N, C-alpha and C positions, 0 to 999 in steps of 0.2 A: 195728829195731822201736823206738817211739817211746812214751817217757812223757813226759807233761806235765799243767802244773796251772798256775792261777795264782790269788795270793792279793792281800787290798789290806791294806794296812797304814798305821795313824796317824802318819805322818811324812813331811815334804818330802823331793821325788826325792834333792836332794843327800846329806842326813844320812844316808840310805837308801844310796847308792852308796858313801859313804865308811865303813857298816860294812860294806859287802860287800868292800872294799878292802882291810879287815883281815886280810891274809894270815897274818899270823903267830899270829892268833889261831885261827885254820883250822887251821895247821900244831900248834899246842898241842893241838887238840881229839882231832885224830887220832892223835896220840903218847900222850895219855891214854887211848885204845882199845886201844893195843898195834902200831899201824901205825907204823914207820921212814918219817921224812920228809925231804928233803934237797934242798937250793933247787938246781936246776942250771943259773942263769944268777947274774948279778952287778949286777943291777939296784937301783938304790934307789929308783926311782917305780915306782907299777904302770903297766905296758903290756905291747904286744904283745911277746912274746918270752920274757916269764916262765916260768921251767919247775920243775916237781918230779919228783921219783924217788921213790917210794912202794913200800912192801911192806909186806902184810899177811895175814893167814891166814883163810881163807874156804873156807869146808866141809872142813875139814883139808887144806887145801892152800895153799902158799908162793905168793903171787902179787905179781907185780911191775908197777908200771903208772906208765908217763910222763908226763907230763901238762903241756902246752903251753900259752900265752894266745896265742889267734890272733886276737882280735878284740878292741880295748879302746875304746869308743864313749862318754866319759865326758860325762851322768850317766846314758845309755841302755841300753847293752848290753854284755855281756862274753862272749864264747864260749870255750871249753875244749876241746883235742883230747885224749883222755885214751888211750893206746898199750898194750896188753897184749898176751899170748901170743894171737895169732888174732882179736882184736878190735880193733875203734874204735868211740871213742863221740865223740859231741859234745855238751857242757853248753853250754846258751845261758841266760843269766840279761839278761831284758828289763825296764826300768823304762818306767812311763808315769806321768807326773804327772797326778792327775783332779783336784788340788786343791793350795792352796799345804801344807798340811798331811795330804796323803792320796798313796799313791803304791800303783800295781798291780804285782806283781812276776808276772812270767812265767816259771816255770821247764821248760825241756824237756831231755828226757835220751834221746839215739838211739844205737841199740848197733848196729852194723854188723858181720859174720863176715867175717871174711878165710879161713877155712879150713873144712876139713870140720869138724873136732872143734868149731868155734866154730858153725859152722852147726848143730849139732845141741844146742848150751848152747842159743840164743838160739830153735831150734823147741821145746824145753823151756819154755823161759821163757812163749814163748807162748802155752800151754795153762794156765799159770797168770797169764795178764795180768790179768785181772782182777782176783784179790785182790793182787798184785804191786803192780797203779794205786792199788789203796787205800790199801795201805800208803805209795806214792811220795806221795801226796796227803796222808796225816797227819804225814808227815814235815816234809815242807814245809812246812805249815799250822805246826806246832810250831816250827820254823825262824822262820818269819816271826813269829809269839809273841814268841819268845825276842827278838829284834830289837829288835820295839816295845817291849819291856818294857827293854831296854837302852837304845833311844831316852830314853824319859820319864825314866830313873831319872838320864840324862846332866845 
């Protein structure tokens, strides 16, 4: 099951990619929302092999997710593989320069079940795909707007 959307941002591609590589900001944001986040690598610069172990509550159940960066193509693309109980997800962030000061961000999230219970979960998500897709697009639009405001205030 795949969710995808694209948004344009008034910022140069290099500036957008640099903001997207501020992983410490994302870690702090997740912790503010109640997640436990732990780095699993020792890399000082962003790149393939970066990893995180996260734990959070979702729908009354404790979830654990292992995240690893599997593609890092500066300033065009980052791909993250997320593994949890019975699910593998790929999160792809692609950037395309539309002009010197405008960039298109394309984000996709592809979920694949590995066992029967995960397959049932994905099947139930498919029933609500329209509303979930709207929420996904709204969240990405809000995120891109926050990046744009961050760029303009810098």
